[in-house]
MMTF fields as JSON, N, C-alpha, C and O atoms, coordinates in Angstrom:
{
  "mmtfVersion": "1.0.0",
  "mmtfProducer": "UNKNOWN",
  "numBonds": 347,
  "numAtoms": 348,
  "numGroups": 87,
  "numChains": 1,
  "numModels": 1,
  "chainsPerModel": [1],
  "groupsPerChain": [87],
  "chainIdList": ["A"],
  "bondAtomList": [4, 2, 8, 6, 12, 10, 16, 14, 20, 18, 24, 22, 28, 26, 32, 30, 36, 34, 40, 38, 44, 42, 48, 46, 52, 50, 56, 54, 60, 58, 64, 62, 68, 66, 72, 70, 76, 74, 80, 78, 84, 82, 88, 86, 92, 90, 96, 94, 100, 98, 104, 102, 108, 106, 112, 110, 116, 114, 120, 118, 124, 122, 128, 126, 132, 130, 136, 134, 140, 138, 144, 142, 148, 146, 152, 150, 156, 154, 160, 158, 164, 162, 168, 166, 172, 170, 176, 174, 180, 178, 184, 182, 188, 186, 192, 190, 196, 194, 200, 198, 204, 202, 208, 206, 212, 210, 216, 214, 220, 218, 224, 222, 228, 226, 232, 230, 236, 234, 240, 238, 244, 242, 248, 246, 252, 250, 256, 254, 260, 258, 264, 262, 268, 266, 272, 270, 276, 274, 280, 278, 284, 282, 288, 286, 292, 290, 296, 294, 300, 298, 304, 302, 308, 306, 312, 310, 316, 314, 320, 318, 324, 322, 328, 326, 332, 330, 336, 334, 340, 338, 344, 342],
  "bondOrderList": [1, 1, 1, 1, 1, 1, 1, 1, 1, 1, 1, 1, 1, 1, 1, 1, 1, 1, 1, 1, 1, 1, 1, 1, 1, 1, 1, 1, 1, 1, 1, 1, 1, 1, 1, 1, 1, 1, 1, 1, 1, 1, 1, 1, 1, 1, 1, 1, 1, 1, 1, 1, 1, 1, 1, 1, 1, 1, 1, 1, 1, 1, 1, 1, 1, 1, 1, 1, 1, 1, 1, 1, 1, 1, 1, 1, 1, 1, 1, 1, 1, 1, 1, 1, 1, 1],
  "groupList": [{"groupName": "MET", "atomNameList": ["N", "CA", "C", "O"], "elementList": ["N", "C", "C", "O"], "formalChargeList": [0, 0, 0, 0], "bondAtomList": [1, 0, 2, 1, 3, 2], "bondOrderList": [1, 1, 2], "singleLetterCode": "M", "chemCompType": "L-PEPTIDE LINKING"}, {"groupName": "LYS", "atomNameList": ["N", "CA", "C", "O"], "elementList": ["N", "C", "C", "O"], "formalChargeList": [0, 0, 0, 0], "bondAtomList": [1, 0, 2, 1, 3, 2], "bondOrderList": [1, 1, 2], "singleLetterCode": "K", "chemCompType": "L-PEPTIDE LINKING"}, {"groupName": "SER", "atomNameList": ["N", "CA", "C", "O"], "elementList": ["N", "C", "C", "O"], "formalChargeList": [0, 0, 0, 0], "bondAtomList": [1, 0, 2, 1, 3, 2], "bondOrderList": [1, 1, 2], "singleLetterCode": "S", "chemCompType": "L-PEPTIDE LINKING"}, {"groupName": "ASN", "atomNameList": ["N", "CA", "C", "O"], "elementList": ["N", "C", "C", "O"], "formalChargeList": [0, 0, 0, 0], "bondAtomList": [1, 0, 2, 1, 3, 2], "bondOrderList": [1, 1, 2], "singleLetterCode": "N", "chemCompType": "L-PEPTIDE LINKING"}, {"groupName": "ARG", "atomNameList": ["N", "CA", "C", "O"], "elementList": ["N", "C", "C", "O"], "formalChargeList": [0, 0, 0, 0], "bondAtomList": [1, 0, 2, 1, 3, 2], "bondOrderList": [1, 1, 2], "singleLetterCode": "R", "chemCompType": "L-PEPTIDE LINKING"}, {"groupName": "CYS", "atomNameList": ["N", "CA", "C", "O"], "elementList": ["N", "C", "C", "O"], "formalChargeList": [0, 0, 0, 0], "bondAtomList": [1, 0, 2, 1, 3, 2], "bondOrderList": [1, 1, 2], "singleLetterCode": "C", "chemCompType": "L-PEPTIDE LINKING"}, {"groupName": "PRO", "atomNameList": ["N", "CA", "C", "O"], "elementList": ["N", "C", "C", "O"], "formalChargeList": [0, 0, 0, 0], "bondAtomList": [1, 0, 2, 1, 3, 2], "bondOrderList": [1, 1, 2], "singleLetterCode": "P", "chemCompType": "L-PEPTIDE LINKING"}, {"groupName": "VAL", "atomNameList": ["N", "CA", "C", "O"], "elementList": ["N", "C", "C", "O"], "formalChargeList": [0, 0, 0, 0], "bondAtomList": [1, 0, 2, 1, 3, 2], "bondOrderList": [1, 1, 2], "singleLetterCode": "V", "chemCompType": "L-PEPTIDE LINKING"}, {"groupName": "GLY", "atomNameList": ["N", "CA", "C", "O"], "elementList": ["N", "C", "C", "O"], "formalChargeList": [0, 0, 0, 0], "bondAtomList": [1, 0, 2, 1, 3, 2], "bondOrderList": [1, 1, 2], "singleLetterCode": "G", "chemCompType": "PEPTIDE LINKING"}, {"groupName": "TYR", "atomNameList": ["N", "CA", "C", "O"], "elementList": ["N", "C", "C", "O"], "formalChargeList": [0, 0, 0, 0], "bondAtomList": [1, 0, 2, 1, 3, 2], "bondOrderList": [1, 1, 2], "singleLetterCode": "Y", "chemCompType": "L-PEPTIDE LINKING"}, {"groupName": "GLU", "atomNameList": ["N", "CA", "C", "O"], "elementList": ["N", "C", "C", "O"], "formalChargeList": [0, 0, 0, 0], "bondAtomList": [1, 0, 2, 1, 3, 2], "bondOrderList": [1, 1, 2], "singleLetterCode": "E", "chemCompType": "L-PEPTIDE LINKING"}, {"groupName": "THR", "atomNameList": ["N", "CA", "C", "O"], "elementList": ["N", "C", "C", "O"], "formalChargeList": [0, 0, 0, 0], "bondAtomList": [1, 0, 2, 1, 3, 2], "bondOrderList": [1, 1, 2], "singleLetterCode": "T", "chemCompType": "L-PEPTIDE LINKING"}, {"groupName": "PHE", "atomNameList": ["N", "CA", "C", "O"], "elementList": ["N", "C", "C", "O"], "formalChargeList": [0, 0, 0, 0], "bondAtomList": [1, 0, 2, 1, 3, 2], "bondOrderList": [1, 1, 2], "singleLetterCode": "F", "chemCompType": "L-PEPTIDE LINKING"}, {"groupName": "ASP", "atomNameList": ["N", "CA", "C", "O"], "elementList": ["N", "C", "C", "O"], "formalChargeList": [0, 0, 0, 0], "bondAtomList": [1, 0, 2, 1, 3, 2], "bondOrderList": [1, 1, 2], "singleLetterCode": "D", "chemCompType": "L-PEPTIDE LINKING"}, {"groupName": "LEU", "atomNameList": ["N", "CA", "C", "O"], "elementList": ["N", "C", "C", "O"], "formalChargeList": [0, 0, 0, 0], "bondAtomList": [1, 0, 2, 1, 3, 2], "bondOrderList": [1, 1, 2], "singleLetterCode": "L", "chemCompType": "L-PEPTIDE LINKING"}, {"groupName": "HIS", "atomNameList": ["N", "CA", "C", "O"], "elementList": ["N", "C", "C", "O"], "formalChargeList": [0, 0, 0, 0], "bondAtomList": [1, 0, 2, 1, 3, 2], "bondOrderList": [1, 1, 2], "singleLetterCode": "H", "chemCompType": "L-PEPTIDE LINKING"}, {"groupName": "ALA", "atomNameList": ["N", "CA", "C", "O"], "elementList": ["N", "C", "C", "O"], "formalChargeList": [0, 0, 0, 0], "bondAtomList": [1, 0, 2, 1, 3, 2], "bondOrderList": [1, 1, 2], "singleLetterCode": "A", "chemCompType": "L-PEPTIDE LINKING"}, {"groupName": "GLN", "atomNameList": ["N", "CA", "C", "O"], "elementList": ["N", "C", "C", "O"], "formalChargeList": [0, 0, 0, 0], "bondAtomList": [1, 0, 2, 1, 3, 2], "bondOrderList": [1, 1, 2], "singleLetterCode": "Q", "chemCompType": "L-PEPTIDE LINKING"}, {"groupName": "TRP", "atomNameList": ["N", "CA", "C", "O"], "elementList": ["N", "C", "C", "O"], "formalChargeList": [0, 0, 0, 0], "bondAtomList": [1, 0, 2, 1, 3, 2], "bondOrderList": [1, 1, 2], "singleLetterCode": "W", "chemCompType": "L-PEPTIDE LINKING"}, {"groupName": "ILE", "atomNameList": ["N", "CA", "C", "O"], "elementList": ["N", "C", "C", "O"], "formalChargeList": [0, 0, 0, 0], "bondAtomList": [1, 0, 2, 1, 3, 2], "bondOrderList": [1, 1, 2], "singleLetterCode": "I", "chemCompType": "L-PEPTIDE LINKING"}],
  "groupTypeList": [0, 1, 2, 3, 1, 2, 3, 4, 5, 6, 7, 5, 3, 8, 9, 1, 2, 0, 2, 10, 11, 11, 12, 11, 7, 13, 14, 8, 12, 8, 7, 7, 7, 7, 4, 15, 7, 6, 16, 10, 7, 5, 10, 17, 5, 8, 16, 10, 18, 14, 13, 13, 7, 11, 2, 1, 3, 14, 10, 17, 19, 7, 17, 3, 16, 4, 2, 2, 15, 2, 0, 7, 10, 19, 2, 10, 9, 17, 6, 2, 6, 1, 2, 1, 14, 16, 2],
  "groupIdList": [1, 2, 3, 4, 5, 6, 7, 8, 9, 10, 11, 12, 13, 14, 15, 16, 17, 18, 19, 20, 21, 22, 23, 24, 25, 26, 27, 28, 29, 30, 31, 32, 33, 34, 35, 36, 37, 38, 39, 40, 41, 42, 43, 44, 45, 46, 47, 48, 49, 50, 51, 52, 53, 54, 55, 56, 57, 58, 59, 60, 61, 62, 63, 64, 65, 66, 67, 68, 69, 70, 71, 72, 73, 74, 75, 76, 77, 78, 79, 80, 81, 82, 83, 84, 85, 86, 87],
  "secStructList": [7, 7, 7, 7, 4, 4, 4, 5, 7, 6, 6, 6, 1, 7, 5, 3, 3, 3, 3, 3, 3, 3, 3, 3, 3, 3, 7, 1, 1, 7, 3, 3, 3, 3, 3, 3, 3, 3, 3, 3, 3, 3, 6, 6, 6, 7, 7, 3, 3, 7, 7, 2, 2, 2, 2, 2, 2, 2, 2, 2, 2, 2, 2, 2, 2, 2, 2, 2, 6, 7, 1, 3, 3, 3, 3, 3, 7, 7, 7, 7, 2, 2, 2, 2, 2, 7, 7],
  "xCoordList": [38.684, 37.978, 38.85, 40.059, 38.203, 38.947, 39.393, 38.667, 40.575, 41.092, 40.865, 41.56, 39.893, 39.719, 39.411, 39.028, 39.578, 39.469, 38.065, 37.928, 37.022, 35.662, 35.303, 34.399, 35.984, 35.647, 36.692, 36.723, 37.545, 38.509, 37.928, 37.287, 38.157, 37.676, 38.532, 39.756, 37.912, 38.683, 39.211, 40.07, 38.71, 39.14, 40.429, 41.381, 40.455, 41.602, 42.251, 43.252, 41.689, 42.171, 41.877, 42.431, 41.001, 40.545, 39.554, 39.403, 38.884, 37.915, 36.49, 36.172, 35.626, 34.205, 33.462, 33.816, 32.434, 31.573, 30.135, 29.89, 29.197, 27.784, 27.454, 27.847, 26.722, 26.339, 25.079, 24.348, 24.817, 23.685, 24.161, 25.173, 23.4, 23.703, 22.398, 21.316, 22.499, 21.352, 21.48, 22.516, 20.424, 20.394, 19.584, 18.451, 20.155, 19.443, 19.48, 20.458, 18.389, 18.294, 17.639, 16.614, 18.231, 17.635, 16.907, 17.538, 15.584, 14.785, 14.601, 13.924, 15.188, 15.0, 13.846, 14.006, 12.681, 11.504, 11.359, 10.528, 12.158, 12.083, 13.225, 14.072, 13.232, 14.286, 13.672, 12.577, 14.424, 14.051, 15.18, 16.35, 14.831, 15.808, 15.322, 14.201, 16.164, 15.824, 16.889, 18.078, 16.448, 17.377, 17.486, 16.598, 18.59, 18.832, 18.859, 18.295, 19.517, 19.654, 20.829, 21.928, 20.619, 21.724, 22.77, 22.436, 24.029, 25.112, 26.399, 26.574, 27.291, 28.652, 29.396, 29.355, 30.075, 30.756, 32.212, 32.507, 33.115, 34.536, 34.812, 34.448, 35.449, 35.761, 36.853, 37.008, 37.605, 38.711, 38.315, 38.509, 37.756, 37.471, 35.996, 35.65, 35.117, 33.694, 32.952, 31.757, 33.619, 32.94, 31.835, 31.972, 30.728, 29.559, 29.151, 29.292, 28.639, 28.144, 26.794, 26.592, 25.85, 24.511, 24.377, 24.919, 23.651, 23.426, 22.298, 21.617, 22.108, 21.133, 19.704, 18.948, 19.329, 17.963, 17.705, 16.654, 18.644, 18.501, 18.406, 17.577, 19.248, 19.217, 17.865, 17.331, 17.305, 15.992, 14.905, 14.016, 14.97, 14.001, 14.101, 13.082, 15.324, 15.517, 15.017, 14.431, 15.24, 14.727, 13.207, 12.647, 12.534, 11.075, 10.619, 9.642, 11.309, 10.974, 11.108, 10.24, 12.189, 12.409, 11.347, 10.829, 11.016, 9.985, 8.628, 7.893, 8.298, 7.03, 7.002, 5.984, 8.111, 8.189, 8.097, 7.444, 8.749, 8.695, 7.264, 6.784, 6.582, 5.212, 4.237, 3.332, 4.434, 3.54, 3.978, 3.298, 5.122, 5.687, 5.907, 5.666, 6.364, 6.634, 7.785, 8.815, 7.604, 8.698, 9.74, 10.943, 9.267, 10.161, 9.591, 8.435, 10.387, 9.984, 11.075, 12.212, 10.726, 11.686, 11.093, 9.955, 11.869, 11.345, 12.457, 13.645, 12.024, 12.928, 12.958, 11.93, 14.109, 14.22, 13.444, 13.603, 12.609, 11.88, 12.095, 11.752, 12.651, 12.825, 11.47, 10.476, 11.44, 10.225, 10.051, 10.967, 8.891, 8.666, 8.764, 9.236, 8.325, 8.406, 9.854, 10.18, 10.727, 12.133, 12.81, 13.704, 12.401, 13.002, 12.635, 13.412, 11.436, 10.978, 11.497, 11.571, 11.857, 12.346, 13.724, 14.558, 13.947, 15.265, 16.036, 17.169],
  "yCoordList": [-43.266, -42.428, -41.225, -41.346, -40.049, -38.844, -38.906, -39.385, -38.424, -38.406, -37.019, -36.064, -36.917, -35.677, -36.03, -37.159, -35.068, -35.32, -35.783, -36.565, -35.315, -35.641, -37.11, -37.628, -37.785, -39.192, -40.136, -41.32, -39.617, -40.461, -40.864, -40.062, -42.097, -42.629, -42.08, -42.205, -41.477, -40.972, -42.087, -41.839, -43.304, -44.43, -45.042, -45.257, -45.324, -46.05, -45.342, -45.819, -44.207, -43.428, -44.092, -43.696, -45.109, -45.706, -44.775, -43.623, -45.261, -44.454, -44.846, -46.03, -43.837, -44.057, -43.938, -43.123, -44.755, -44.639, -44.915, -45.544, -44.434, -44.666, -46.138, -46.759, -46.665, -48.067, -48.22, -47.25, -49.408, -49.684, -50.499, -51.196, -50.391, -51.147, -51.647, -51.263, -52.493, -52.932, -52.319, -52.444, -51.658, -50.969, -51.817, -52.196, -52.115, -52.909, -52.216, -51.557, -52.379, -51.817, -52.866, -53.444, -53.109, -53.975, -53.087, -52.314, -53.193, -52.354, -52.974, -52.397, -54.124, -54.814, -55.786, -56.962, -55.315, -56.166, -56.694, -57.564, -56.176, -56.59, -55.979, -55.266, -56.268, -55.753, -55.092, -55.435, -54.131, -53.454, -53.691, -53.477, -54.131, -54.346, -53.569, -53.771, -52.687, -51.929, -52.243, -52.001, -52.779, -53.189, -52.12, -51.283, -52.167, -51.284, -49.809, -48.97, -49.496, -48.116, -47.477, -48.031, -46.322, -45.67, -45.18, -44.592, -45.432, -45.036, -44.873, -45.46, -44.068, -44.045, -45.145, -45.211, -46.008, -47.154, -47.132, -46.95, -47.318, -47.385, -48.691, -49.768, -48.586, -49.765, -50.615, -51.785, -50.044, -50.773, -51.408, -52.608, -50.609, -51.146, -51.417, -52.057, -50.938, -51.202, -50.255, -50.446, -49.236, -48.258, -47.59, -47.386, -47.246, -46.71, -45.358, -45.113, -44.482, -43.167, -42.935, -43.211, -42.418, -42.073, -40.561, -39.869, -40.045, -38.598, -38.255, -39.145, -36.964, -36.512, -36.913, -37.33, -36.792, -37.139, -38.625, -39.003, -39.463, -40.906, -41.239, -42.057, -40.613, -40.856, -40.488, -41.226, -39.351, -38.94, -39.925, -40.243, -40.406, -41.406, -42.681, -43.262, -43.116, -44.318, -44.11, -45.019, -42.933, -42.63, -42.758, -43.27, -42.29, -42.381, -43.835, -44.222, -44.633, -46.057, -46.744, -47.525, -46.455, -47.059, -46.584, -47.381, -45.292, -44.771, -45.421, -45.738, -45.618, -46.28, -47.711, -48.156, -48.432, -49.802, -49.805, -50.669, -48.843, -48.746, -48.451, -49.048, -47.541, -47.173, -48.338, -48.519, -49.124, -50.262, -51.498, -52.524, -51.387, -52.469, -53.736, -54.849, -53.546, -54.676, -55.521, -54.992, -56.842, -57.728, -57.797, -57.794, -57.858, -57.894, -56.978, -57.123, -56.048, -55.131, -55.196, -54.79, -55.707, -55.799, -55.029, -55.275, -54.092, -53.31, -52.922, -53.0, -52.504, -51.939, -50.44, -49.851, -49.818, -48.382, -47.656, -47.94, -46.723, -45.848, -44.418, -44.1, -43.548, -42.15, -41.538, -41.795, -40.742, -40.066, -38.797, -37.978, -38.616, -37.39, -36.144, -35.107, -36.226, -35.084, -34.693, -33.507, -35.692, -35.409, -34.709, -33.888, -35.018, -34.384, -32.904, -32.08, -32.58, -31.206, -30.363, -29.139, -31.011, -30.268, -29.696, -30.317, -28.512, -27.881, -27.927, -27.449],
  "zCoordList": [52.19, 53.137, 53.467, 53.664, 53.524, 53.873, 55.32, 56.19, 55.56, 56.923, 57.514, 57.165, 58.406, 59.152, 60.588, 60.897, 61.45, 62.881, 63.284, 64.225, 62.589, 62.993, 62.759, 63.415, 61.848, 61.647, 62.24, 61.904, 63.118, 63.828, 65.177, 65.855, 65.551, 66.828, 67.964, 67.925, 68.972, 70.112, 71.013, 71.86, 70.842, 71.667, 71.13, 71.88, 69.806, 69.247, 68.061, 67.527, 67.644, 66.506, 65.161, 64.136, 65.168, 63.913, 63.237, 63.645, 62.216, 61.489, 61.839, 61.949, 62.014, 62.263, 60.935, 60.083, 60.774, 59.599, 60.032, 61.062, 59.229, 59.532, 59.326, 58.339, 60.289, 60.261, 61.093, 61.29, 61.576, 62.448, 63.647, 63.588, 64.738, 65.936, 66.537, 66.093, 67.536, 68.313, 69.696, 70.348, 70.136, 71.421, 72.393, 72.093, 73.55, 74.55, 75.902, 76.255, 76.657, 78.005, 78.897, 78.534, 80.061, 81.068, 82.063, 82.783, 82.107, 83.001, 84.387, 85.237, 84.615, 85.886, 85.816, 86.144, 85.393, 85.243, 83.821, 83.563, 82.904, 81.516, 80.709, 81.247, 79.42, 78.556, 77.323, 76.878, 76.793, 75.56, 74.565, 74.885, 73.362, 72.299, 71.084, 70.617, 70.577, 69.373, 68.331, 68.543, 67.214, 66.156, 65.081, 64.917, 64.357, 63.208, 63.587, 62.885, 64.7, 65.161, 64.415, 64.423, 63.77, 63.075, 64.076, 65.104, 63.759, 64.663, 63.876, 62.808, 64.423, 63.904, 64.637, 65.866, 63.896, 64.488, 64.041, 62.86, 64.995, 64.656, 63.927, 64.4, 62.788, 61.985, 62.625, 62.276, 63.55, 64.18, 65.512, 65.703, 66.446, 67.787, 68.042, 69.035, 67.157, 67.31, 68.234, 68.464, 68.776, 69.626, 68.818, 67.611, 69.498, 68.807, 69.389, 70.587, 68.51, 68.912, 68.284, 67.101, 69.089, 68.615, 68.586, 69.447, 67.592, 67.584, 68.559, 69.069, 68.811, 69.806, 69.456, 70.334, 68.198, 67.783, 67.994, 68.512, 67.604, 67.792, 69.274, 69.673, 70.092, 71.541, 72.136, 72.964, 71.72, 72.232, 71.806, 72.595, 70.573, 70.113, 70.94, 71.314, 71.226, 72.04, 73.462, 74.05, 74.018, 75.362, 75.396, 76.366, 74.336, 74.276, 74.176, 74.818, 73.386, 73.261, 74.617, 75.008, 75.331, 76.651, 77.635, 78.418, 77.604, 78.507, 78.242, 79.178, 76.961, 76.625, 77.151, 77.68, 77.012, 77.53, 79.056, 79.641, 79.691, 81.162, 81.61, 82.573, 80.923, 81.29, 81.131, 81.945, 80.075, 79.848, 80.624, 80.618, 81.292, 82.113, 81.28, 81.746, 80.05, 79.158, 79.684, 80.102, 79.661, 80.057, 78.949, 79.212, 77.706, 76.554, 75.492, 75.094, 75.04, 73.97, 72.908, 73.151, 71.733, 70.632, 69.461, 69.06, 68.914, 67.802, 66.841, 67.153, 65.667, 64.672, 64.923, 65.258, 64.769, 64.963, 63.874, 62.686, 64.288, 63.381, 63.855, 64.993, 63.02, 63.44, 63.778, 63.099, 64.814, 65.221, 64.397, 64.334, 63.764, 62.991, 63.858, 63.392, 65.116, 66.025, 66.28, 66.33, 66.443, 66.73, 65.562, 65.769, 64.341, 63.183, 63.119, 62.636, 63.614, 63.547, 64.707, 64.602, 65.811, 66.978, 66.715, 66.056, 67.237, 67.053, 68.332, 68.388]
}
């Protein structure tokens, strides 16, 4: 792996690489679990980073679950076509 500052972990100075994570939110009245979320993950300490588009997609998933008052919402991550087109 190339050593450059952008792929170094700011937490432990290990290396970050593209991987997947599981995103969970406790809404108080229920929980949201989104599996297979793309993320940069530190190979040494496990710290995770999401890009802006992924974060916005997750915010929408959580808002939809909050609006429907779901007790349990479990889904696979699917990129939003609208988010890809937004600048």
